[in-house]
Every structure is written in C-alpha cells, then in structure tokens.
C-alpha positions, 0 to 999 in steps of 0.5 A, a space after each residue: 535332232 537334239 537341237 529341235 528337241 531343245 527348241 521344242 522344250 523351250 517353246 513348250 515352256 514358253 507356251 506354258 508360262 514357264 518363262 525362266 525355263 523357256 529363256 534357258 532353253 532358247 539360250 542353250 539351243 543358241 549356245 549349242 548352235 549359234 546359227 540355228 536360224 529359227 530360234 535366233 531370228 524368230 522365236 527367241 527375239 519374239 520371246 524377249 519382246 513378250 517378256 519385256 512387255 510383261 515386265 513393263 
C-alpha cells in the first residue's frame, strides 16, 4: 500500500505541474521497490520524456 501511495503522490504532482516533486516521488518509489513495474516501465519513463520535451 505504501508504494501505491508514493506512486499516486508522484503522479498527482506530475499532473499538477510540480515536476520536481513528481521526479522525487517516482525516484523514491523506485528506490523503495526497484521492481515496481508500473512506475519503472510506464510512468517514470513517460514522465522523463515529457520533461525532456519541455526543456528542449
């Protein structure tokens, strides 16, 4: 349950435009559980792609 809350917090921060908090949340979720497939394979990579587009 803790991992799901970390994910939800990070995803909500992403949707609200709080990119720094979203990044920290996704990284904390992956640090706590590196095999959290939903974050590792979908949401965090998509988030990073979105951030790269904003910077470029």
